[in-house]
MARTITOR-207237 format. One record per residue (C-alpha): y, x, z; residue in three letters. Coordinates in steps of 0.25 Angstrom, whole numbers, plus 5000, padded with zeros to 4 digits. Layout:
<rs>
YXZALA
...
</rs>
This chain:
<rs>
500050005000MET
501450054996ARG
502450085007ASP
503349985001ALA
502249875002ASP
501849865016PRO
500749785022PRO
501049645026THR
500049635037TRP
500949695048PRO
502049605044VAL
501149475044ALA
500549515058ALA
501849565064GLY
502749455059SER
501949355067LEU
501949435080ALA
503449475078LEU
503749325075GLY
503149285088PHE
503849395096ALA
505149365091VAL
504949215094ALA
504449245108GLN
505549355111ALA
506749265106THR
506249135109GLY
506649085095VAL
505349045088ARG
506049035074PRO
506449175075LEU
505049215076GLY
504749125064GLY
505749205056LEU
504949325059VAL
503749255054LEU
504349205042ILE
504949345038ALA
503549415040GLY
502849305032ALA
503849315021GLY
503849465020TRP
502249465020CYS
502249345010ALA
503049425000ARG
502149545001ARG
500849455001TRP
501249384988ARG
501549514981ALA
500349584987ARG
499249474987ALA
499749354979GLY
500349224982SER
498949164986ARG
498749264997ARG
500249265001MET
500049115004TRP
498749135012ILE
499349245020LEU
500549155023LEU
499649045027GLY
498949145036ILE
500249185042TYR
500649045045VAL
499249005050ALA
499249125060VAL
500649085065PHE
500148945068VAL
498849005074LEU
499649095084SER
500248975090HIS
498848905092LEU
498249035098LEU
499449065107ALA
498948975118ASP
497549025119PRO
497849175116LEU
499249185120GLY
500449205111ALA
500449355108TRP
498849365106PRO
498949245096ALA
500149315089VAL
499349445088ALA
498049375083LEU
498849295072VAL
499649425068SER
498349495066ALA
497749385058ILE
499049385049ALA
499049535048GLY
497549535044GLY
497749425034ALA
498949495027ALA
498149625027TRP
496849565021ALA
497549475011LEU
498749555006ALA
498849695012ASP
497449755011ALA
497349724996SER
498749794994GLN
498249915001SER
497049924992ARG
497949914980LEU
498850024985ALA
497650124986GLY
497550244996PRO
498850305001ALA
499250424993ARG
499750555000THR
500650664994LEU
</rs>
């Protein structure tokens, strides 16, 4: 993968965790939502270019689904464990459906 084409999995996973952290720290849930929207938008542009529209929509669906799932799991697991779990799921899905194929296309790293 080229330096100018970073992997999306850290942003997909991190934006869920950061969005929750911002909402919790500020007490303003919509502010956390803006973090989620920004992260999802950044990823969606790269997913579409990298893996096509179909996979982009699948990944966005997963992103939204795990966001909802985090709310359902918060009572039995606790808020942060639920966010950690769904962040891992979102990051894993992004890697498997978009990033892994990109890294295979890039080939081995070259050294000078």
